C-alpha positions as CSV (number, residue, x, y, z in Angstrom):
1,M,-110.7,28.0,-15.6
2,S,-108.4,30.2,-17.7
3,Y,-106.3,29.0,-20.6
4,E,-103.1,29.6,-18.6
5,E,-104.4,27.4,-15.8
6,V,-105.2,24.5,-18.2
7,V,-102.3,24.6,-20.5
8,P,-98.9,23.8,-19.0
9,S,-96.5,26.8,-19.1
10,S,-93.9,24.7,-21.0
11,I,-96.4,24.0,-23.8
12,R,-97.4,27.6,-24.0
13,S,-93.8,28.7,-24.2
14,A,-93.0,26.1,-26.9
15,L,-96.0,27.2,-28.9
16,E,-94.9,30.8,-28.6
17,K,-91.3,30.0,-29.8
18,L,-92.5,27.8,-32.7
19,S,-94.9,30.6,-33.8
20,Q,-91.9,32.9,-34.3
21,I,-90.6,30.7,-37.1
22,P,-91.3,32.4,-40.5
23,T,-94.5,31.0,-42.2
24,Y,-95.4,29.3,-38.9
25,G,-98.6,30.4,-37.2
26,E,-100.3,29.2,-34.1
27,R,-102.0,26.3,-35.9
28,S,-98.8,25.1,-37.6
29,A,-96.9,25.4,-34.3
30,G,-99.6,23.4,-32.5
31,R,-99.6,20.7,-35.1
32,F,-95.9,20.3,-34.8
33,L,-95.8,20.3,-31.1
34,Y,-98.7,18.0,-30.4
35,N,-97.5,15.5,-33.0
36,F,-94.0,15.7,-31.4
37,L,-95.5,14.9,-28.0
38,K,-97.1,11.7,-29.5
39,L,-93.6,10.3,-30.4
40,S,-92.0,7.7,-28.2
41,P,-89.6,9.0,-25.5
42,E,-86.7,7.6,-27.6
43,D,-87.8,9.4,-30.8
44,K,-88.4,12.6,-28.9
45,K,-84.9,12.4,-27.5
46,A,-83.4,11.6,-30.9
47,L,-85.1,14.6,-32.6
48,V,-84.0,17.0,-29.8
49,E,-80.4,15.8,-30.1
50,T,-80.5,16.2,-33.9
51,L,-81.9,19.7,-33.6
52,L,-79.1,20.6,-31.1
53,E,-76.6,19.2,-33.5
54,V,-78.0,21.5,-36.2
55,V,-77.8,24.4,-33.9
56,N,-74.2,23.7,-33.0
57,L,-72.9,22.7,-36.4
58,I,-74.8,24.3,-39.2
59,R,-73.8,27.8,-40.5
60,P,-73.9,29.7,-43.8
61,C,-71.0,29.0,-46.1
62,K,-68.7,32.1,-45.9
63,E,-68.5,32.1,-49.7
64,C,-72.0,31.5,-51.1
65,G,-74.3,31.4,-48.0
66,I,-75.6,27.9,-48.3
67,Y,-76.1,26.1,-45.0
68,T,-73.2,23.8,-44.3
69,D,-71.3,22.2,-41.4
70,K,-68.0,23.5,-42.7
71,E,-66.6,27.0,-43.1
72,V,-66.8,26.6,-46.9
73,C,-69.5,24.3,-48.4
74,A,-68.9,21.2,-50.5
75,I,-69.8,23.1,-53.6
76,C,-67.6,26.1,-53.2
77,S,-64.6,23.9,-52.1
78,N,-65.0,21.7,-55.2
79,P,-62.6,22.7,-57.9
80,K,-64.7,20.9,-60.5
81,R,-67.6,23.3,-60.0
82,S,-67.5,26.1,-62.6
83,R,-67.3,29.7,-61.4
84,K,-68.5,30.7,-64.9
85,F,-72.1,30.1,-63.9
86,I,-73.6,31.5,-60.7
87,C,-77.2,30.5,-59.8
88,V,-78.8,33.1,-57.5
89,V,-81.4,31.7,-55.1
90,E,-83.4,33.1,-52.1
91,E,-82.6,30.4,-49.6
92,S,-80.4,27.3,-49.1
93,Q,-83.3,24.9,-49.6
94,D,-83.8,26.3,-53.2
95,A,-80.2,25.4,-54.0
96,F,-80.6,22.0,-52.5
97,A,-83.7,21.5,-54.7
98,I,-81.7,22.3,-57.8
99,E,-78.8,20.0,-56.6
100,R,-81.2,17.1,-56.5
101,L,-81.4,17.3,-60.3
102,E,-77.6,16.6,-60.5
103,R,-77.4,18.8,-63.7
104,F,-76.1,22.2,-62.6
105,T,-72.3,22.3,-62.5
106,G,-71.8,25.9,-61.5
107,V,-71.9,27.6,-58.0
108,Y,-74.7,29.2,-56.0
109,H,-75.3,32.5,-54.2
110,V,-77.9,32.6,-51.4
111,L,-79.5,36.0,-50.9
112,G,-81.0,35.1,-47.6
113,G,-84.5,36.2,-48.7
114,R,-86.2,38.4,-51.2
115,I,-87.1,42.1,-51.5
116,A,-90.4,42.6,-49.7
117,P,-91.1,46.2,-48.7
118,L,-94.4,45.3,-47.0
119,E,-92.4,43.1,-44.6
120,G,-89.6,45.6,-44.2
121,I,-87.1,43.7,-46.3
122,S,-85.0,45.9,-48.5
123,P,-82.1,45.1,-50.9
124,Q,-79.7,46.1,-48.1
125,D,-81.0,43.3,-46.0
126,L,-80.0,40.7,-48.6
127,S,-76.6,39.4,-49.7
128,I,-76.6,41.5,-52.9
129,D,-73.3,43.4,-52.2
130,K,-71.6,40.0,-51.7
131,L,-73.0,38.8,-55.0
132,M,-71.6,41.8,-56.8
133,E,-68.2,41.2,-55.2
134,R,-68.3,37.6,-56.3
135,I,-69.2,38.5,-59.9
136,E,-66.3,40.9,-60.0
137,R,-64.0,38.3,-58.6
138,Y,-65.2,35.3,-60.8
139,N,-66.0,37.2,-64.0
140,P,-68.7,34.6,-64.8
141,K,-70.2,33.9,-68.2
142,E,-73.7,33.9,-66.9
143,V,-75.7,34.7,-63.7
144,I,-78.9,32.7,-63.4
145,L,-81.6,34.4,-61.3
146,A,-83.6,31.6,-59.7
147,T,-85.6,33.5,-57.2
148,N,-89.1,32.2,-56.6
149,P,-91.8,32.9,-59.3
150,N,-93.9,35.3,-57.3
151,I,-94.2,39.1,-57.0
152,E,-91.4,39.4,-54.5
153,G,-89.1,37.0,-56.4
154,E,-89.7,38.8,-59.7
155,A,-89.0,42.2,-58.1
156,T,-85.8,40.8,-56.6
157,A,-84.7,39.3,-59.9
158,N,-85.3,42.5,-61.8
159,Y,-83.5,44.6,-59.2
160,I,-80.4,42.4,-59.3
161,A,-80.5,42.1,-63.1
162,K,-80.4,45.9,-63.4
163,L,-77.4,46.1,-61.0
164,I,-75.5,43.5,-62.9
165,K,-76.2,45.1,-66.3
166,K,-75.0,48.5,-64.9
167,N,-71.8,47.2,-63.3
168,F,-71.0,44.2,-65.4
169,P,-72.4,44.8,-68.9
170,T,-70.6,41.8,-70.4
171,V,-72.1,39.3,-68.0
172,K,-75.2,37.4,-69.4
173,V,-78.2,37.5,-67.0
174,T,-80.9,35.0,-67.3
175,R,-84.1,34.2,-65.4
176,V,-85.6,30.7,-64.8
177,S,-88.7,30.3,-67.1
178,Y,-92.3,30.0,-66.1
179,G,-92.3,26.2,-66.2
180,L,-93.0,26.8,-62.6
181,Q,-96.5,28.1,-61.6
182,F,-96.5,31.8,-60.6
183,G,-96.7,32.1,-56.9
184,S,-94.9,28.8,-56.2
185,F,-91.7,28.0,-54.5
186,L,-88.6,26.3,-55.9
187,E,-88.1,24.0,-53.0
188,F,-91.6,22.5,-53.5
189,A,-91.4,22.1,-57.3
190,D,-91.3,18.7,-58.9
191,E,-88.0,17.8,-60.4
192,L,-89.3,17.8,-64.0
193,S,-90.8,21.3,-63.8
194,L,-87.7,22.6,-62.0
195,E,-85.4,21.1,-64.6
196,K,-87.4,22.5,-67.5
197,S,-87.5,26.0,-65.9
198,I,-83.7,26.1,-65.6
199,E,-83.1,24.6,-69.1
200,N,-85.5,27.1,-70.7
201,R,-84.2,30.1,-68.8
202,K,-84.7,33.5,-70.6
203,P,-82.3,36.4,-71.0
204,L,-83.2,39.5,-68.9
């Protein structure tokens, strides 16, 4: 018998859709789906309802790009958050990881990825123009580049640093330090390493 005859079409379709998620391959998709199927009917229903809620409510903040359930996120709408410090991250989850520390009092800017020519991702695909517009509007004291400590993250940080220095020479540009292992991701870093990498940031 063929694979198509044995595996229900709904499972094959779900695996195909899950495999389209970035960083998910067939094995990751299979692990998720088959573990999901082991849940009780009540838990399956609750998870599906939660995911539908995410689909219907979550969107990028129109100001910084962080995922939120409002037009403007809780950080950007908070008058106590200083516009004098902008922390630039690749994705929302990176900002959320920094927020767990409860130390940073500035605002964020989510790029929506990183420069990766081999994957067809260029600077034009990221929210860099919006960052420049926010820098002009806020006139910050410092822009902290907290892209991930890997080749793509470094290339992205260097590209943005050059742009800022060219267009806003009075703005200080810093990079999170290598307290984080090269090739790692901010969202998975332990809190102590992440805190030290931000505290010990270096000028670019």
